[in-house]
N, CA, C and O atoms as a CHARMM CRD file, in Angstrom:
* protein
*
  360
    1    1 MET  N     40.32400 -12.68700  57.15900 PROA 1      0.00000
    2    1 MET  CA    40.35300 -14.02700  57.72300 PROA 1      0.00000
    3    1 MET  C     40.38100 -15.02700  56.58200 PROA 1      0.00000
    4    1 MET  O     39.67700 -14.86600  55.58600 PROA 1      0.00000
    5    2 GLU  N     41.18400 -16.04300  56.72800 PROA 2      0.00000
    6    2 GLU  CA    41.32100 -17.08100  55.71300 PROA 2      0.00000
    7    2 GLU  C     41.10100 -18.43500  56.35900 PROA 2      0.00000
    8    2 GLU  O     41.62000 -18.70600  57.44200 PROA 2      0.00000
    9    3 THR  N     40.33300 -19.28300  55.69500 PROA 3      0.00000
   10    3 THR  CA    40.08600 -20.63000  56.19100 PROA 3      0.00000
   11    3 THR  C     40.89600 -21.60700  55.35600 PROA 3      0.00000
   12    3 THR  O     40.88500 -21.54200  54.12700 PROA 3      0.00000
   13    4 MET  N     41.59400 -22.50700  56.02000 PROA 4      0.00000
   14    4 MET  CA    42.39000 -23.52300  55.34100 PROA 4      0.00000
   15    4 MET  C     41.98800 -24.88900  55.86900 PROA 4      0.00000
   16    4 MET  O     41.69200 -25.05400  57.05300 PROA 4      0.00000
   17    5 LYS  N     41.98400 -25.84800  54.98500 PROA 5      0.00000
   18    5 LYS  CA    41.74200 -27.22600  55.39800 PROA 5      0.00000
   19    5 LYS  C     43.00800 -28.00300  55.10100 PROA 5      0.00000
   20    5 LYS  O     43.41800 -28.11700  53.94600 PROA 5      0.00000
   21    6 LEU  N     43.62600 -28.53600  56.14000 PROA 6      0.00000
   22    6 LEU  CA    44.88400 -29.26400  56.00000 PROA 6      0.00000
   23    6 LEU  C     44.73600 -30.64800  56.61000 PROA 6      0.00000
   24    6 LEU  O     43.89600 -30.86500  57.48300 PROA 6      0.00000
   25    7 GLN  N     45.53700 -31.55900  56.15600 PROA 7      0.00000
   26    7 GLN  CA    45.64000 -32.85500  56.82300 PROA 7      0.00000
   27    7 GLN  C     46.99200 -32.90400  57.51000 PROA 7      0.00000
   28    7 GLN  O     48.00600 -32.51600  56.93100 PROA 7      0.00000
   29    8 ALA  N     47.00200 -33.37900  58.73600 PROA 8      0.00000
   30    8 ALA  CA    48.24200 -33.47300  59.50700 PROA 8      0.00000
   31    8 ALA  C     48.21400 -34.77200  60.30400 PROA 8      0.00000
   32    8 ALA  O     47.20400 -35.47400  60.35100 PROA 8      0.00000
   33    9 HSD  N     49.33500 -35.06700  60.92000 PROA 9      0.00000
   34    9 HSD  CA    49.45400 -36.29800  61.70700 PROA 9      0.00000
   35    9 HSD  C     49.94800 -35.93700  63.10600 PROA 9      0.00000
   36    9 HSD  O     50.91000 -35.18400  63.25900 PROA 9      0.00000
   37   10 ILE  N     49.28700 -36.47600  64.11400 PROA 10     0.00000
   38   10 ILE  CA    49.73300 -36.29900  65.50000 PROA 10     0.00000
   39   10 ILE  C     50.60700 -37.49800  65.83100 PROA 10     0.00000
   40   10 ILE  O     50.16400 -38.64400  65.77100 PROA 10     0.00000
   41   11 GLY  N     51.85500 -37.21500  66.18200 PROA 11     0.00000
   42   11 GLY  CA    52.80200 -38.28000  66.48000 PROA 11     0.00000
   43   11 GLY  C     52.51700 -38.98200  67.79600 PROA 11     0.00000
   44   11 GLY  O     51.62400 -38.58100  68.54400 PROA 11     0.00000
   45   12 THR  N     53.27700 -40.02800  68.07400 PROA 12     0.00000
   46   12 THR  CA    53.09400 -40.77800  69.32100 PROA 12     0.00000
   47   12 THR  C     53.37900 -39.93100  70.54400 PROA 12     0.00000
   48   12 THR  O     52.94200 -40.25300  71.64900 PROA 12     0.00000
   49   13 ASP  N     54.12400 -38.83200  70.34400 PROA 13     0.00000
   50   13 ASP  CA    54.40500 -37.92200  71.44700 PROA 13     0.00000
   51   13 ASP  C     53.26700 -36.93000  71.68800 PROA 13     0.00000
   52   13 ASP  O     53.33600 -36.12200  72.61300 PROA 13     0.00000
   53   14 GLY  N     52.20900 -36.98800  70.85200 PROA 14     0.00000
   54   14 GLY  CA    51.06300 -36.10400  71.01600 PROA 14     0.00000
   55   14 GLY  C     51.26600 -34.72300  70.41800 PROA 14     0.00000
   56   14 GLY  O     50.45600 -33.82600  70.65100 PROA 14     0.00000
   57   15 ILE  N     52.32500 -34.53800  69.65700 PROA 15     0.00000
   58   15 ILE  CA    52.61500 -33.22800  69.07700 PROA 15     0.00000
   59   15 ILE  C     52.06300 -33.16200  67.65000 PROA 15     0.00000
   60   15 ILE  O     52.30100 -34.04600  66.82600 PROA 15     0.00000
   61   16 LEU  N     51.32500 -32.09400  67.39100 PROA 16     0.00000
   62   16 LEU  CA    50.78400 -31.82500  66.06900 PROA 16     0.00000
   63   16 LEU  C     51.63200 -30.73000  65.44000 PROA 16     0.00000
   64   16 LEU  O     51.74100 -29.63300  65.98800 PROA 16     0.00000
   65   17 GLN  N     52.23100 -31.02300  64.29400 PROA 17     0.00000
   66   17 GLN  CA    53.03300 -30.02500  63.58200 PROA 17     0.00000
   67   17 GLN  C     52.27200 -29.60700  62.33300 PROA 17     0.00000
   68   17 GLN  O     51.83000 -30.44600  61.54800 PROA 17     0.00000
   69   18 ILE  N     52.12600 -28.29000  62.16000 PROA 18     0.00000
   70   18 ILE  CA    51.43000 -27.75500  60.99300 PROA 18     0.00000
   71   18 ILE  C     52.37900 -26.81100  60.27900 PROA 18     0.00000
   72   18 ILE  O     52.89300 -25.86500  60.87600 PROA 18     0.00000
   73   19 GLN  N     52.61000 -27.07100  58.99800 PROA 19     0.00000
   74   19 GLN  CA    53.46100 -26.20200  58.19400 PROA 19     0.00000
   75   19 GLN  C     52.56100 -25.26700  57.40600 PROA 19     0.00000
   76   19 GLN  O     51.68700 -25.71000  56.66100 PROA 19     0.00000
   77   20 MET  N     52.78100 -23.97100  57.57600 PROA 20     0.00000
   78   20 MET  CA    51.93200 -22.96600  56.94900 PROA 20     0.00000
   79   20 MET  C     52.54400 -22.47500  55.64700 PROA 20     0.00000
   80   20 MET  O     53.75600 -22.56900  55.45600 PROA 20     0.00000
   81   21 PRO  N     51.70400 -21.94400  54.74100 PROA 21     0.00000
   82   21 PRO  CA    52.22700 -21.34600  53.51400 PROA 21     0.00000
   83   21 PRO  C     53.18200 -20.19600  53.84300 PROA 21     0.00000
   84   21 PRO  O     53.09000 -19.58200  54.90500 PROA 21     0.00000
   85   22 THR  N     54.09200 -19.92000  52.92200 PROA 22     0.00000
   86   22 THR  CA    55.14800 -18.93700  53.17500 PROA 22     0.00000
   87   22 THR  C     54.63600 -17.51700  53.37600 PROA 22     0.00000
   88   22 THR  O     55.35200 -16.70600  53.96300 PROA 22     0.00000
   89   23 ASP  N     53.43800 -17.17500  52.92200 PROA 23     0.00000
   90   23 ASP  CA    52.95200 -15.80700  53.08800 PROA 23     0.00000
   91   23 ASP  C     52.54900 -15.50000  54.52400 PROA 23     0.00000
   92   23 ASP  O     52.11100 -14.38300  54.80300 PROA 23     0.00000
   93   24 PHE  N     52.68100 -16.44900  55.44400 PROA 24     0.00000
   94   24 PHE  CA    52.37600 -16.21000  56.84100 PROA 24     0.00000
   95   24 PHE  C     53.63500 -16.17800  57.71100 PROA 24     0.00000
   96   24 PHE  O     53.55700 -16.42700  58.91400 PROA 24     0.00000
   97   25 LYS  N     54.76700 -15.88200  57.12800 PROA 25     0.00000
   98   25 LYS  CA    56.00100 -15.81100  57.91000 PROA 25     0.00000
   99   25 LYS  C     56.01000 -14.55900  58.78500 PROA 25     0.00000
  100   25 LYS  O     55.53000 -13.50000  58.38100 PROA 25     0.00000
  101   26 ASP  N     56.55400 -14.69800  59.97000 PROA 26     0.00000
  102   26 ASP  CA    56.74500 -13.58800  60.89700 PROA 26     0.00000
  103   26 ASP  C     55.45600 -12.78100  61.07400 PROA 26     0.00000
  104   26 ASP  O     55.46500 -11.55200  61.00700 PROA 26     0.00000
  105   27 THR  N     54.34700 -13.49400  61.30100 PROA 27     0.00000
  106   27 THR  CA    53.03900 -12.86800  61.43900 PROA 27     0.00000
  107   27 THR  C     52.30800 -13.48000  62.62600 PROA 27     0.00000
  108   27 THR  O     52.36500 -14.69200  62.83600 PROA 27     0.00000
  109   28 SER  N     51.63100 -12.65600  63.39300 PROA 28     0.00000
  110   28 SER  CA    50.79600 -13.15800  64.48000 PROA 28     0.00000
  111   28 SER  C     49.42900 -13.52100  63.90900 PROA 28     0.00000
  112   28 SER  O     48.83600 -12.74400  63.16200 PROA 28     0.00000
  113   29 VAL  N     48.93700 -14.69700  64.26100 PROA 29     0.00000
  114   29 VAL  CA    47.64400 -15.14900  63.76500 PROA 29     0.00000
  115   29 VAL  C     46.86100 -15.78900  64.90000 PROA 29     0.00000
  116   29 VAL  O     47.43200 -16.23700  65.89400 PROA 29     0.00000
  117   30 GLU  N     45.55100 -15.82500  64.73500 PROA 30     0.00000
  118   30 GLU  CA    44.69900 -16.56800  65.64300 PROA 30     0.00000
  119   30 GLU  C     44.37700 -17.89200  64.96300 PROA 30     0.00000
  120   30 GLU  O     44.00800 -17.91200  63.78900 PROA 30     0.00000
  121   31 VAL  N     44.51100 -18.98500  65.68200 PROA 31     0.00000
  122   31 VAL  CA    44.31800 -20.31400  65.10000 PROA 31     0.00000
  123   31 VAL  C     43.19000 -21.02300  65.83400 PROA 31     0.00000
  124   31 VAL  O     43.14500 -21.04000  67.06400 PROA 31     0.00000
  125   32 VAL  N     42.26900 -21.61500  65.05400 PROA 32     0.00000
  126   32 VAL  CA    41.19800 -22.43200  65.60700 PROA 32     0.00000
  127   32 VAL  C     41.43400 -23.85000  65.10600 PROA 32     0.00000
  128   32 VAL  O     41.58400 -24.06200  63.90200 PROA 32     0.00000
  129   33 VAL  N     41.46900 -24.80700  66.00000 PROA 33     0.00000
  130   33 VAL  CA    41.74100 -26.19400  65.61900 PROA 33     0.00000
  131   33 VAL  C     40.48200 -27.02700  65.84600 PROA 33     0.00000
  132   33 VAL  O     39.89100 -27.01000  66.92500 PROA 33     0.00000
  133   34 VAL  N     40.08800 -27.75100  64.80600 PROA 34     0.00000
  134   34 VAL  CA    38.97900 -28.69800  64.90400 PROA 34     0.00000
  135   34 VAL  C     39.55200 -30.06500  64.57800 PROA 34     0.00000
  136   34 VAL  O     40.06200 -30.27700  63.47800 PROA 34     0.00000
  137   35 LEU  N     39.47500 -30.98100  65.50500 PROA 35     0.00000
  138   35 LEU  CA    40.01100 -32.32700  65.27300 PROA 35     0.00000
  139   35 LEU  C     38.91400 -33.23600  64.75200 PROA 35     0.00000
  140   35 LEU  O     37.84400 -33.35000  65.35000 PROA 35     0.00000
  141   36 HSD  N     39.19500 -33.88000  63.63000 PROA 36     0.00000
  142   36 HSD  CA    38.27600 -34.84400  63.01800 PROA 36     0.00000
  143   36 HSD  C     39.12600 -36.04200  62.60400 PROA 36     0.00000
  144   36 HSD  O     39.78300 -35.99200  61.56500 PROA 36     0.00000
  145   37 PRO  N     39.12900 -37.11200  63.38900 PROA 37     0.00000
  146   37 PRO  CA    39.93000 -38.28300  63.02300 PROA 37     0.00000
  147   37 PRO  C     39.53200 -38.80800  61.64800 PROA 37     0.00000
  148   37 PRO  O     38.34700 -38.90900  61.33000 PROA 37     0.00000
  149   38 LEU  N     40.52700 -39.13900  60.84200 PROA 38     0.00000
  150   38 LEU  CA    40.29900 -39.62600  59.48800 PROA 38     0.00000
  151   38 LEU  C     40.37800 -41.14300  59.44400 PROA 38     0.00000
  152   38 LEU  O     41.15100 -41.75600  60.18000 PROA 38     0.00000
  153   39 SER  N     39.57300 -41.74300  58.57500 PROA 39     0.00000
  154   39 SER  CA    39.65600 -43.18000  58.35300 PROA 39     0.00000
  155   39 SER  C     40.89000 -43.46100  57.49200 PROA 39     0.00000
  156   39 SER  O     41.48700 -42.53500  56.94100 PROA 39     0.00000
  157   40 TRP  N     41.26400 -44.70700  57.37700 PROA 40     0.00000
  158   40 TRP  CA    42.42700 -45.07700  56.57900 PROA 40     0.00000
  159   40 TRP  C     42.25800 -44.63300  55.13500 PROA 40     0.00000
  160   40 TRP  O     43.20900 -44.15200  54.52000 PROA 40     0.00000
  161   41 GLU  N     41.04700 -44.79100  54.58100 PROA 41     0.00000
  162   41 GLU  CA    40.78800 -44.43400  53.19100 PROA 41     0.00000
  163   41 GLU  C     40.98300 -42.93900  52.95600 PROA 41     0.00000
  164   41 GLU  O     41.46700 -42.53000  51.90100 PROA 41     0.00000
  165   42 GLU  N     40.60400 -42.12200  53.94700 PROA 42     0.00000
  166   42 GLU  CA    40.71500 -40.67200  53.80200 PROA 42     0.00000
  167   42 GLU  C     42.16100 -40.18600  53.80800 PROA 42     0.00000
  168   42 GLU  O     42.44700 -39.08200  53.34300 PROA 42     0.00000
  169   43 THR  N     43.06500 -40.99500  54.32800 PROA 43     0.00000
  170   43 THR  CA    44.46700 -40.57800  54.40100 PROA 43     0.00000
  171   43 THR  C     45.27100 -41.00800  53.17400 PROA 43     0.00000
  172   43 THR  O     46.42400 -40.60700  53.01600 PROA 43     0.00000
  173   44 GLN  N     44.67200 -41.81600  52.31400 PROA 44     0.00000
  174   44 GLN  CA    45.38000 -42.29900  51.13200 PROA 44     0.00000
  175   44 GLN  C     45.35400 -41.24200  50.02500 PROA 44     0.00000
  176   44 GLN  O     44.36200 -40.53000  49.86800 PROA 44     0.00000
  177   45 PRO  N     46.44000 -41.14100  49.26400 PROA 45     0.00000
  178   45 PRO  CA    46.46800 -40.18400  48.15700 PROA 45     0.00000
  179   45 PRO  C     45.37000 -40.49200  47.14400 PROA 45     0.00000
  180   45 PRO  O     45.04900 -41.65600  46.90400 PROA 45     0.00000
  181   46 LYS  N     44.79900 -39.44900  46.55400 PROA 46     0.00000
  182   46 LYS  CA    43.73800 -39.60300  45.55700 PROA 46     0.00000
  183   46 LYS  C     44.35500 -39.66100  44.15900 PROA 46     0.00000
  184   46 LYS  O     45.35300 -38.99700  43.88000 PROA 46     0.00000
  185   47 SER  N     43.74900 -40.46200  43.29200 PROA 47     0.00000
  186   47 SER  CA    44.21600 -40.59300  41.91500 PROA 47     0.00000
  187   47 SER  C     43.09200 -40.23300  40.96100 PROA 47     0.00000
  188   47 SER  O     41.91400 -40.38000  41.28600 PROA 47     0.00000
  189   48 ASN  N     43.47000 -39.75700  39.77800 PROA 48     0.00000
  190   48 ASN  CA    42.46200 -39.45400  38.76000 PROA 48     0.00000
  191   48 ASN  C     42.14200 -40.71700  37.97000 PROA 48     0.00000
  192   48 ASN  O     42.61900 -41.80100  38.30700 PROA 48     0.00000
  193   49 ALA  N     41.34000 -40.57900  36.92800 PROA 49     0.00000
  194   49 ALA  CA    40.90800 -41.73400  36.13800 PROA 49     0.00000
  195   49 ALA  C     42.06000 -42.44400  35.44300 PROA 49     0.00000
  196   49 ALA  O     41.93100 -43.61200  35.07600 PROA 49     0.00000
  197   50 TRP  N     43.19100 -41.75600  35.25400 PROA 50     0.00000
  198   50 TRP  CA    44.35000 -42.34000  34.57700 PROA 50     0.00000
  199   50 TRP  C     45.37600 -42.86400  35.56500 PROA 50     0.00000
  200   50 TRP  O     46.47200 -43.25700  35.16600 PROA 50     0.00000
  201   51 GLY  N     45.03800 -42.87700  36.85400 PROA 51     0.00000
  202   51 GLY  CA    45.93100 -43.42000  37.86600 PROA 51     0.00000
  203   51 GLY  C     47.01100 -42.47100  38.34000 PROA 51     0.00000
  204   51 GLY  O     47.88800 -42.87100  39.10700 PROA 51     0.00000
  205   52 LYS  N     46.96900 -41.21300  37.89800 PROA 52     0.00000
  206   52 LYS  CA    47.97100 -40.23200  38.34300 PROA 52     0.00000
  207   52 LYS  C     47.47500 -39.55500  39.61300 PROA 52     0.00000
  208   52 LYS  O     46.27500 -39.33800  39.78400 PROA 52     0.00000
  209   53 LEU  N     48.40700 -39.22200  40.50100 PROA 53     0.00000
  210   53 LEU  CA    48.03700 -38.56100  41.74900 PROA 53     0.00000
  211   53 LEU  C     47.36700 -37.22400  41.47900 PROA 53     0.00000
  212   53 LEU  O     47.81100 -36.45300  40.62800 PROA 53     0.00000
  213   54 THR  N     46.30500 -36.96200  42.20300 PROA 54     0.00000
  214   54 THR  CA    45.59000 -35.69900  42.08600 PROA 54     0.00000
  215   54 THR  C     46.14200 -34.74300  43.13300 PROA 54     0.00000
  216   54 THR  O     46.10100 -35.02400  44.33100 PROA 54     0.00000
  217   55 THR  N     46.65300 -33.62200  42.67300 PROA 55     0.00000
  218   55 THR  CA    47.18800 -32.61200  43.57200 PROA 55     0.00000
  219   55 THR  C     46.53700 -31.26800  43.26300 PROA 55     0.00000
  220   55 THR  O     45.85500 -31.11600  42.24900 PROA 55     0.00000
  221   56 LYS  N     46.74900 -30.30800  44.13500 PROA 56     0.00000
  222   56 LYS  CA    46.21000 -28.96800  43.89900 PROA 56     0.00000
  223   56 LYS  C     46.74700 -28.42000  42.57900 PROA 56     0.00000
  224   56 LYS  O     46.01400 -27.79300  41.81400 PROA 56     0.00000
  225   57 LYS  N     48.01800 -28.65900  42.32100 PROA 57     0.00000
  226   57 LYS  CA    48.63600 -28.17300  41.08800 PROA 57     0.00000
  227   57 LYS  C     48.02100 -28.84900  39.85900 PROA 57     0.00000
  228   57 LYS  O     47.76500 -28.18200  38.85700 PROA 57     0.00000
  229   58 SER  N     47.78100 -30.15800  39.92200 PROA 58     0.00000
  230   58 SER  CA    47.21000 -30.85700  38.77000 PROA 58     0.00000
  231   58 SER  C     45.76900 -30.42800  38.51900 PROA 58     0.00000
  232   58 SER  O     45.33900 -30.35300  37.36800 PROA 58     0.00000
  233   59 ILE  N     45.02500 -30.14800  39.57500 PROA 59     0.00000
  234   59 ILE  CA    43.64800 -29.68100  39.41900 PROA 59     0.00000
  235   59 ILE  C     43.62900 -28.29300  38.80100 PROA 59     0.00000
  236   59 ILE  O     42.82200 -28.01800  37.91300 PROA 59     0.00000
  237   60 GLN  N     44.51500 -27.41200  39.26700 PROA 60     0.00000
  238   60 GLN  CA    44.59400 -26.06600  38.70000 PROA 60     0.00000
  239   60 GLN  C     44.98600 -26.11800  37.22500 PROA 60     0.00000
  240   60 GLN  O     44.46500 -25.34900  36.41700 PROA 60     0.00000
  241   61 ALA  N     45.89300 -27.01200  36.87500 PROA 61     0.00000
  242   61 ALA  CA    46.30200 -27.15800  35.47800 PROA 61     0.00000
  243   61 ALA  C     45.14100 -27.65700  34.62400 PROA 61     0.00000
  244   61 ALA  O     44.96200 -27.19400  33.49700 PROA 61     0.00000
  245   62 ALA  N     44.35500 -28.59200  35.14200 PROA 62     0.00000
  246   62 ALA  CA    43.20300 -29.11000  34.40800 PROA 62     0.00000
  247   62 ALA  C     42.15500 -28.02400  34.19300 PROA 62     0.00000
  248   62 ALA  O     41.57500 -27.92300  33.11200 PROA 62     0.00000
  249   63 ILE  N     41.91300 -27.21800  35.21300 PROA 63     0.00000
  250   63 ILE  CA    40.94800 -26.12100  35.08400 PROA 63     0.00000
  251   63 ILE  C     41.42200 -25.12300  34.04300 PROA 63     0.00000
  252   63 ILE  O     40.63100 -24.66500  33.21900 PROA 63     0.00000
  253   64 ALA  N     42.70800 -24.77900  34.07100 PROA 64     0.00000
  254   64 ALA  CA    43.26400 -23.84200  33.08500 PROA 64     0.00000
  255   64 ALA  C     43.12000 -24.39400  31.66600 PROA 64     0.00000
  256   64 ALA  O     42.79700 -23.65300  30.73800 PROA 64     0.00000
  257   65 LYS  N     43.36100 -25.68900  31.50200 PROA 65     0.00000
  258   65 LYS  CA    43.23600 -26.31300  30.18000 PROA 65     0.00000
  259   65 LYS  C     41.78700 -26.29500  29.69800 PROA 65     0.00000
  260   65 LYS  O     41.52500 -26.03800  28.52300 PROA 65     0.00000
  261   66 ILE  N     40.85200 -26.56600  30.59700 PROA 66     0.00000
  262   66 ILE  CA    39.43000 -26.52800  30.24400 PROA 66     0.00000
  263   66 ILE  C     39.02600 -25.12600  29.81300 PROA 66     0.00000
  264   66 ILE  O     38.31100 -24.95800  28.82500 PROA 66     0.00000
  265   67 GLN  N     39.48200 -24.11600  30.55400 PROA 67     0.00000
  266   67 GLN  CA    39.15600 -22.73200  30.20600 PROA 67     0.00000
  267   67 GLN  C     39.75100 -22.36000  28.85200 PROA 67     0.00000
  268   67 GLN  O     39.11400 -21.65800  28.06700 PROA 67     0.00000
  269   68 GLN  N     40.96000 -22.82300  28.57700 PROA 68     0.00000
  270   68 GLN  CA    41.59500 -22.55500  27.29100 PROA 68     0.00000
  271   68 GLN  C     40.79500 -23.21200  26.15500 PROA 68     0.00000
  272   68 GLN  O     40.55300 -22.59200  25.12000 PROA 68     0.00000
  273   69 LEU  N     40.39600 -24.45600  26.35900 PROA 69     0.00000
  274   69 LEU  CA    39.62000 -25.15900  25.34100 PROA 69     0.00000
  275   69 LEU  C     38.26300 -24.49700  25.10200 PROA 69     0.00000
  276   69 LEU  O     37.78300 -24.44000  23.97000 PROA 69     0.00000
  277   70 GLN  N     37.64500 -23.99500  26.18400 PROA 70     0.00000
  278   70 GLN  CA    36.37100 -23.30000  26.03400 PROA 70     0.00000
  279   70 GLN  C     36.52300 -22.08400  25.13200 PROA 70     0.00000
  280   70 GLN  O     35.64900 -21.80500  24.31200 PROA 70     0.00000
  281   71 GLN  N     37.61500 -21.36600  25.27600 PROA 71     0.00000
  282   71 GLN  CA    37.85000 -20.18700  24.44500 PROA 71     0.00000
  283   71 GLN  C     38.13300 -20.59200  23.00000 PROA 71     0.00000
  284   71 GLN  O     37.69900 -19.91400  22.06800 PROA 71     0.00000
  285   72 GLU  N     38.85400 -21.68700  22.81300 PROA 72     0.00000
  286   72 GLU  CA    39.21400 -22.12700  21.46200 PROA 72     0.00000
  287   72 GLU  C     38.01400 -22.62300  20.66800 PROA 72     0.00000
  288   72 GLU  O     37.94900 -22.43000  19.45400 PROA 72     0.00000
  289   73 VAL  N     37.06800 -23.25600  21.34300 PROA 73     0.00000
  290   73 VAL  CA    35.93000 -23.81900  20.62200 PROA 73     0.00000
  291   73 VAL  C     34.64200 -23.02100  20.83500 PROA 73     0.00000
  292   73 VAL  O     33.56000 -23.48600  20.47500 PROA 73     0.00000
  293   74 ALA  N     34.74800 -21.84300  21.40900 PROA 74     0.00000
  294   74 ALA  CA    33.56300 -21.03000  21.67600 PROA 74     0.00000
  295   74 ALA  C     32.83600 -20.70800  20.37800 PROA 74     0.00000
  296   74 ALA  O     33.45200 -20.37800  19.36500 PROA 74     0.00000
  297   75 LEU  N     31.52800 -20.81200  20.43400 PROA 75     0.00000
  298   75 LEU  CA    30.70300 -20.51500  19.26900 PROA 75     0.00000
  299   75 LEU  C     30.30000 -19.05000  19.27700 PROA 75     0.00000
  300   75 LEU  O     30.04100 -18.46500  20.32800 PROA 75     0.00000
  301   76 ASP  N     30.25500 -18.48100  18.10500 PROA 76     0.00000
  302   76 ASP  CA    29.73700 -17.13100  17.95500 PROA 76     0.00000
  303   76 ASP  C     28.22800 -17.19100  18.18800 PROA 76     0.00000
  304   76 ASP  O     27.54600 -18.03100  17.60000 PROA 76     0.00000
  305   77 LYS  N     27.70400 -16.31500  19.03500 PROA 77     0.00000
  306   77 LYS  CA    26.27700 -16.35700  19.37600 PROA 77     0.00000
  307   77 LYS  C     25.38500 -16.21000  18.15200 PROA 77     0.00000
  308   77 LYS  O     24.27400 -16.74000  18.12700 PROA 77     0.00000
  309   78 THR  N     25.85400 -15.50600  17.15100 PROA 78     0.00000
  310   78 THR  CA    25.03200 -15.31500  15.95500 PROA 78     0.00000
  311   78 THR  C     24.96600 -16.58000  15.10600 PROA 78     0.00000
  312   78 THR  O     24.05800 -16.72500  14.28700 PROA 78     0.00000
  313   79 SER  N     25.90800 -17.49400  15.28800 PROA 79     0.00000
  314   79 SER  CA    25.90700 -18.71500  14.46800 PROA 79     0.00000
  315   79 SER  C     24.99300 -19.79700  15.03300 PROA 79     0.00000
  316   79 SER  O     24.66500 -20.74700  14.32200 PROA 79     0.00000
  317   80 ILE  N     24.57800 -19.68100  16.27700 PROA 80     0.00000
  318   80 ILE  CA    23.74100 -20.71200  16.90100 PROA 80     0.00000
  319   80 ILE  C     22.39400 -20.85600  16.18800 PROA 80     0.00000
  320   80 ILE  O     22.00800 -21.98200  15.87400 PROA 80     0.00000
  321   81 PRO  N     21.65100 -19.75600  15.91500 PROA 81     0.00000
  322   81 PRO  CA    20.38400 -19.93000  15.18400 PROA 81     0.00000
  323   81 PRO  C     20.59000 -20.58300  13.81900 PROA 81     0.00000
  324   81 PRO  O     19.75900 -21.37900  13.38000 PROA 81     0.00000
  325   82 GLU  N     21.68600 -20.25200  13.15000 PROA 82     0.00000
  326   82 GLU  CA    21.97300 -20.87100  11.85800 PROA 82     0.00000
  327   82 GLU  C     22.18900 -22.37100  12.01500 PROA 82     0.00000
  328   82 GLU  O     21.74700 -23.15700  11.17700 PROA 82     0.00000
  329   83 MET  N     22.86700 -22.76600  13.08500 PROA 83     0.00000
  330   83 MET  CA    23.12700 -24.18900  13.32000 PROA 83     0.00000
  331   83 MET  C     21.82400 -24.92700  13.62700 PROA 83     0.00000
  332   83 MET  O     21.63400 -26.06500  13.19700 PROA 83     0.00000
  333   84 ILE  N     20.93100 -24.27800  14.36800 PROA 84     0.00000
  334   84 ILE  CA    19.63800 -24.89800  14.68000 PROA 84     0.00000
  335   84 ILE  C     18.84900 -25.09800  13.39300 PROA 84     0.00000
  336   84 ILE  O     18.26600 -26.15900  13.17000 PROA 84     0.00000
  337   85 GLU  N     18.83600 -24.09000  12.56600 PROA 85     0.00000
  338   85 GLU  CA    18.11100 -24.17700  11.29400 PROA 85     0.00000
  339   85 GLU  C     18.70700 -25.26800  10.41800 PROA 85     0.00000
  340   85 GLU  O     17.97400 -26.01900   9.77500 PROA 85     0.00000
  341   86 GLU  N     20.02600 -25.36000  10.39100 PROA 86     0.00000
  342   86 GLU  CA    20.71800 -26.38800   9.61500 PROA 86     0.00000
  343   86 GLU  C     20.32400 -27.77900  10.11200 PROA 86     0.00000
  344   86 GLU  O     20.12100 -28.69500   9.31400 PROA 86     0.00000
  345   87 GLY  N     20.21800 -27.92900  11.42000 PROA 87     0.00000
  346   87 GLY  CA    19.84100 -29.20000  12.02500 PROA 87     0.00000
  347   87 GLY  C     18.41600 -29.61100  11.68100 PROA 87     0.00000
  348   87 GLY  O     18.12000 -30.80100  11.57300 PROA 87     0.00000
  349   88 ARG  N     17.53700 -28.63800  11.50900 PROA 88     0.00000
  350   88 ARG  CA    16.14200 -28.93800  11.17300 PROA 88     0.00000
  351   88 ARG  C     15.98900 -29.48200   9.75800 PROA 88     0.00000
  352   88 ARG  O     15.00700 -30.15600   9.44800 PROA 88     0.00000
  353   89 ARG  N     16.93800 -29.19400   8.92600 PROA 89     0.00000
  354   89 ARG  CA    16.87300 -29.65400   7.53000 PROA 89     0.00000
  355   89 ARG  C     17.05800 -31.16800   7.42500 PROA 89     0.00000
  356   89 ARG  O     16.65800 -31.76800   6.42800 PROA 89     0.00000
  357   90 PHE  N     17.64500 -31.77600   8.41700 PROA 90     0.00000
  358   90 PHE  CA    17.94900 -33.20700   8.34200 PROA 90     0.00000
  359   90 PHE  C     16.93700 -34.02500   9.03600 PROA 90     0.00000
  360   90 PHE  O     17.04800 -35.25100   9.06500 PROA 90     0.00000
């Protein structure tokens, strides 16, 4: 079972159209619908601190970059006591 949270719009005709990811083609599924009306603010696109739109792809890219940086600047565990001792000298 997979849970997805999507935003959709119900047209003036009362029809709700939901586009599913491609891995659910030609498959029978059970669907549970929970309606939660959104305020105007909730329907507006989100932006990051630099004013660029925040998307799933941009968030995944940011996480990947953070993980890469963590590996690049990772400290050797044996060097930490040396750094603490060095700090005490000042």
